N, C-alpha and C positions, 0 to 999 in steps of 0.2 A: 342185944344188936340191933340196930335200926337200918333199914333198907331205904337207900333213896334213889330214885331215878331221875334224869335230867332228859326230857322227852323232846327237848330241841337237838340232842344226839342221838337219840335212839332212831333207828332205821328197820327196825322189826327184824334181825337177822335170827332170833330165837335160839341163840347159844345160851342163854340164859335158862330157858325152857328146857332145853335138852339136859343141862347139867342139875337143875334144882326144879322139877316140874309140879311139886308141892307148893312152890313159892311163886313161881312166874307162869305167865301165860301171854303167848302172843299169837292173837287171831291173824288168819290171813290178811295180808295187806294193811296191818296195824303195828302199833307199837306195844311194848310190853306192858302188862298188867301186874302189879304186885298184889298177890292173893294173900299173903302174910306179910305185913311190913316188920313185924318184931317176931321172927321164927324162933323157935326154940333150940337146944344145943343139938338135937339129932341131926338137924340138916345144917349145922354151921359150916360145915366143910364142903358141901355141895353149893351152899351160897357163895362163899369164897372164891370157889372154883368159876361161879358164873360172872362174879365180878371181875375175876382175873381174865377170864378169856372174853369179855365183852369186845367186840371188835371196833367200837365207836367210845369205848370209856364211859357209858351212858350210866353206869350203875355205881354206887358207892355204898358204903357200909360206915356207921358213926361207933363211937365208943373205942376208939383206938384200934378198931379191926382194918386191917390190910394197909 
């Protein structure tokens, strides 16, 4: 699974960080930073939830996921 972010869409709501803090970080008044763009299976469910609940749909995953 590869994670991608569209920084033109990201508004820094930090929903992704709440869902998967080991993978995403959102500094105050900033945009998402991907801490691990190719996470292992242990955090897969959390990453998919982060993608699903992103208010601006700025996150996506490749390899046919989501």
